[in-house]
TORKOL-4160 file (C-alpha; in steps of 0.2 Angstrom, whole numbers, padded with zeros to 4 digits, m for minus):
185
<pt num="1" X="0000" Y="0000" Z="0000"/>
<pt num="2" X="0007" Y="0017" Z="m0004"/>
<pt num="3" X="0001" Y="0032" Z="0006"/>
<pt num="4" X="0000" Y="0049" Z="m0002"/>
<pt num="5" X="0012" Y="0063" Z="0000"/>
<pt num="6" X="0005" Y="0069" Z="0017"/>
<pt num="7" X="m0010" Y="0077" Z="0024"/>
<pt num="8" X="m0014" Y="0095" Z="0021"/>
<pt num="9" X="m0007" Y="0105" Z="0035"/>
<pt num="10" X="m0018" Y="0117" Z="0044"/>
<pt num="11" X="m0007" Y="0133" Z="0045"/>
<pt num="12" X="m0010" Y="0147" Z="0057"/>
<pt num="13" X="m0005" Y="0165" Z="0053"/>
<pt num="14" X="0009" Y="0164" Z="0066"/>
<pt num="15" X="0017" Y="0148" Z="0060"/>
<pt num="16" X="0034" Y="0150" Z="0051"/>
<pt num="17" X="0039" Y="0139" Z="0036"/>
<pt num="18" X="0051" Y="0128" Z="0047"/>
<pt num="19" X="0038" Y="0127" Z="0061"/>
<pt num="20" X="0025" Y="0121" Z="0048"/>
<pt num="21" X="0036" Y="0108" Z="0042"/>
<pt num="22" X="0041" Y="0102" Z="0059"/>
<pt num="23" X="0022" Y="0101" Z="0065"/>
<pt num="24" X="0018" Y="0092" Z="0049"/>
<pt num="25" X="0031" Y="0079" Z="0051"/>
<pt num="26" X="0025" Y="0077" Z="0069"/>
<pt num="27" X="0007" Y="0074" Z="0063"/>
<pt num="28" X="0014" Y="0062" Z="0050"/>
<pt num="29" X="0024" Y="0052" Z="0063"/>
<pt num="30" X="0008" Y="0051" Z="0074"/>
<pt num="31" X="m0002" Y="0045" Z="0059"/>
<pt num="32" X="0011" Y="0031" Z="0056"/>
<pt num="33" X="0011" Y="0027" Z="0075"/>
<pt num="34" X="m0008" Y="0023" Z="0075"/>
<pt num="35" X="m0010" Y="0005" Z="0073"/>
<pt num="36" X="0009" Y="0001" Z="0073"/>
<pt num="37" X="0007" Y="m0011" Z="0088"/>
<pt num="38" X="0000" Y="m0024" Z="0075"/>
<pt num="39" X="0016" Y="m0023" Z="0065"/>
<pt num="40" X="0031" Y="m0036" Z="0067"/>
<pt num="41" X="0043" Y="m0021" Z="0066"/>
<pt num="42" X="0037" Y="m0006" Z="0075"/>
<pt num="43" X="0049" Y="0006" Z="0066"/>
<pt num="44" X="0046" Y="0023" Z="0059"/>
<pt num="45" X="0060" Y="0032" Z="0050"/>
<pt num="46" X="0061" Y="0050" Z="0049"/>
<pt num="47" X="0071" Y="0053" Z="0032"/>
<pt num="48" X="0079" Y="0068" Z="0026"/>
<pt num="49" X="0096" Y="0077" Z="0022"/>
<pt num="50" X="0106" Y="0087" Z="0035"/>
<pt num="51" X="0096" Y="0102" Z="0041"/>
<pt num="52" X="0079" Y="0096" Z="0035"/>
<pt num="53" X="0071" Y="0096" Z="0052"/>
<pt num="54" X="0073" Y="0078" Z="0058"/>
<pt num="55" X="0080" Y="0083" Z="0075"/>
<pt num="56" X="0067" Y="0097" Z="0077"/>
<pt num="57" X="0053" Y="0085" Z="0073"/>
<pt num="58" X="0059" Y="0072" Z="0085"/>
<pt num="59" X="0061" Y="0085" Z="0099"/>
<pt num="60" X="0043" Y="0092" Z="0096"/>
<pt num="61" X="0037" Y="0074" Z="0097"/>
<pt num="62" X="0046" Y="0071" Z="0113"/>
<pt num="63" X="0039" Y="0086" Z="0121"/>
<pt num="64" X="0021" Y="0081" Z="0116"/>
<pt num="65" X="0023" Y="0063" Z="0121"/>
<pt num="66" X="0034" Y="0067" Z="0137"/>
<pt num="67" X="0048" Y="0055" Z="0131"/>
<pt num="68" X="0066" Y="0059" Z="0128"/>
<pt num="69" X="0077" Y="0058" Z="0113"/>
<pt num="70" X="0092" Y="0046" Z="0113"/>
<pt num="71" X="0107" Y="0054" Z="0104"/>
<pt num="72" X="0113" Y="0037" Z="0097"/>
<pt num="73" X="0130" Y="0044" Z="0091"/>
<pt num="74" X="0135" Y="0051" Z="0108"/>
<pt num="75" X="0128" Y="0036" Z="0118"/>
<pt num="76" X="0135" Y="0023" Z="0107"/>
<pt num="77" X="0152" Y="0031" Z="0104"/>
<pt num="78" X="0154" Y="0033" Z="0123"/>
<pt num="79" X="0150" Y="0015" Z="0126"/>
<pt num="80" X="0162" Y="0009" Z="0112"/>
<pt num="81" X="0177" Y="0018" Z="0118"/>
<pt num="82" X="0185" Y="0005" Z="0128"/>
<pt num="83" X="0181" Y="m0009" Z="0117"/>
<pt num="84" X="0193" Y="m0017" Z="0103"/>
<pt num="85" X="0187" Y="m0016" Z="0085"/>
<pt num="86" X="0181" Y="m0034" Z="0086"/>
<pt num="87" X="0172" Y="m0032" Z="0102"/>
<pt num="88" X="0163" Y="m0017" Z="0095"/>
<pt num="89" X="0157" Y="m0027" Z="0080"/>
<pt num="90" X="0151" Y="m0041" Z="0091"/>
<pt num="91" X="0144" Y="m0030" Z="0105"/>
<pt num="92" X="0135" Y="m0016" Z="0096"/>
<pt num="93" X="0118" Y="m0024" Z="0095"/>
<pt num="94" X="0118" Y="m0028" Z="0113"/>
<pt num="95" X="0124" Y="m0010" Z="0117"/>
<pt num="96" X="0110" Y="m0003" Z="0107"/>
<pt num="97" X="0098" Y="m0014" Z="0115"/>
<pt num="98" X="0104" Y="m0009" Z="0132"/>
<pt num="99" X="0103" Y="0009" Z="0128"/>
<pt num="100" X="0085" Y="0008" Z="0122"/>
<pt num="101" X="0080" Y="m0003" Z="0136"/>
<pt num="102" X="0087" Y="0010" Z="0148"/>
<pt num="103" X="0073" Y="0022" Z="0142"/>
<pt num="104" X="0057" Y="0020" Z="0152"/>
<pt num="105" X="0045" Y="0023" Z="0138"/>
<pt num="106" X="0038" Y="0011" Z="0126"/>
<pt num="107" X="0040" Y="0025" Z="0113"/>
<pt num="108" X="0059" Y="0027" Z="0109"/>
<pt num="109" X="0065" Y="0041" Z="0099"/>
<pt num="110" X="0083" Y="0039" Z="0091"/>
<pt num="111" X="0092" Y="0054" Z="0083"/>
<pt num="112" X="0110" Y="0055" Z="0076"/>
<pt num="113" X="0110" Y="0037" Z="0070"/>
<pt num="114" X="0124" Y="0039" Z="0058"/>
<pt num="115" X="0137" Y="0030" Z="0069"/>
<pt num="116" X="0128" Y="0014" Z="0064"/>
<pt num="117" X="0134" Y="0016" Z="0046"/>
<pt num="118" X="0152" Y="0016" Z="0051"/>
<pt num="119" X="0160" Y="0002" Z="0040"/>
<pt num="120" X="0171" Y="m0003" Z="0054"/>
<pt num="121" X="0156" Y="m0009" Z="0064"/>
<pt num="122" X="0151" Y="m0021" Z="0051"/>
<pt num="123" X="0132" Y="m0019" Z="0054"/>
<pt num="124" X="0117" Y="m0018" Z="0044"/>
<pt num="125" X="0109" Y="m0002" Z="0052"/>
<pt num="126" X="0091" Y="m0005" Z="0045"/>
<pt num="127" X="0091" Y="m0023" Z="0051"/>
<pt num="128" X="0098" Y="m0017" Z="0068"/>
<pt num="129" X="0084" Y="m0004" Z="0070"/>
<pt num="130" X="0071" Y="m0016" Z="0064"/>
<pt num="131" X="0077" Y="m0029" Z="0077"/>
<pt num="132" X="0076" Y="m0016" Z="0091"/>
<pt num="133" X="0058" Y="m0012" Z="0086"/>
<pt num="134" X="0051" Y="m0029" Z="0088"/>
<pt num="135" X="0048" Y="m0026" Z="0106"/>
<pt num="136" X="0045" Y="m0007" Z="0106"/>
<pt num="137" X="0040" Y="0007" Z="0095"/>
<pt num="138" X="0055" Y="0016" Z="0088"/>
<pt num="139" X="0055" Y="0033" Z="0078"/>
<pt num="140" X="0073" Y="0035" Z="0071"/>
<pt num="141" X="0081" Y="0048" Z="0061"/>
<pt num="142" X="0089" Y="0043" Z="0045"/>
<pt num="143" X="0101" Y="0055" Z="0036"/>
<pt num="144" X="0097" Y="0050" Z="0018"/>
<pt num="145" X="0084" Y="0050" Z="0005"/>
<pt num="146" X="0069" Y="0041" Z="m0002"/>
<pt num="147" X="0068" Y="0040" Z="m0021"/>
<pt num="148" X="0060" Y="0028" Z="m0033"/>
<pt num="149" X="0055" Y="0015" Z="m0020"/>
<pt num="150" X="0072" Y="0015" Z="m0012"/>
<pt num="151" X="0079" Y="0022" Z="0005"/>
<pt num="152" X="0097" Y="0026" Z="0004"/>
<pt num="153" X="0111" Y="0033" Z="0015"/>
<pt num="154" X="0126" Y="0041" Z="0008"/>
<pt num="155" X="0131" Y="0041" Z="m0011"/>
<pt num="156" X="0136" Y="0025" Z="m0021"/>
<pt num="157" X="0155" Y="0030" Z="m0021"/>
<pt num="158" X="0155" Y="0031" Z="m0002"/>
<pt num="159" X="0160" Y="0016" Z="0009"/>
<pt num="160" X="0145" Y="0020" Z="0021"/>
<pt num="161" X="0133" Y="0019" Z="0006"/>
<pt num="162" X="0117" Y="0009" Z="0009"/>
<pt num="163" X="0102" Y="0006" Z="m0002"/>
<pt num="164" X="0086" Y="m0003" Z="0003"/>
<pt num="165" X="0069" Y="m0007" Z="m0005"/>
<pt num="166" X="0056" Y="0001" Z="0005"/>
<pt num="167" X="0044" Y="m0014" Z="0006"/>
<pt num="168" X="0036" Y="m0014" Z="0023"/>
<pt num="169" X="0045" Y="0002" Z="0029"/>
<pt num="170" X="0036" Y="0016" Z="0037"/>
<pt num="171" X="0044" Y="0033" Z="0032"/>
<pt num="172" X="0041" Y="0051" Z="0035"/>
<pt num="173" X="0052" Y="0061" Z="0023"/>
<pt num="174" X="0058" Y="0079" Z="0025"/>
<pt num="175" X="0066" Y="0091" Z="0013"/>
<pt num="176" X="0064" Y="0081" Z="m0002"/>
<pt num="177" X="0047" Y="0087" Z="m0009"/>
<pt num="178" X="0039" Y="0072" Z="m0002"/>
<pt num="179" X="0032" Y="0072" Z="0015"/>
<pt num="180" X="0028" Y="0054" Z="0018"/>
<pt num="181" X="0028" Y="0037" Z="0010"/>
<pt num="182" X="0025" Y="0019" Z="0015"/>
<pt num="183" X="0034" Y="0006" Z="0005"/>
<pt num="184" X="0025" Y="m0006" Z="m0006"/>
<pt num="185" X="0021" Y="m0024" Z="m0002"/>
């Protein structure tokens, strides 16, 4: 099933363009979250380039839902510091699980997930996030783009490049001319 490019935003005279985009993203995230408990993976990805409002949207959602945003880059980097390269590869999924379980809410917001794409960690970031979302609802930022049915991170010539078909993925896209999309089955 493919959803349209987002619901019309009810703007007020005092809303700025950026505020409208953030509020619209929060509304789209909430829409994706309704009924998500029935899914095997309860993961919503907030996709967009740097500066598109992903962090602002996560913070706005956190404020309204009374939950915190986990800065994955800072948290994971700190926990990996004392480990060897091999230990980092082996322990990253457990470290991520521990970081997420440490949050008290069933709704987990993840920002700055770029560290998961580091080639030295030898992980599949999407599969890692999907695995975490089996027992809880996760909304995570994804520095990348959605185009032609594919979700990507980086560029093809970059070692961190990833490209995934969007089958069964719940996406909210920012800064791409597309507000939201759900992958086809």
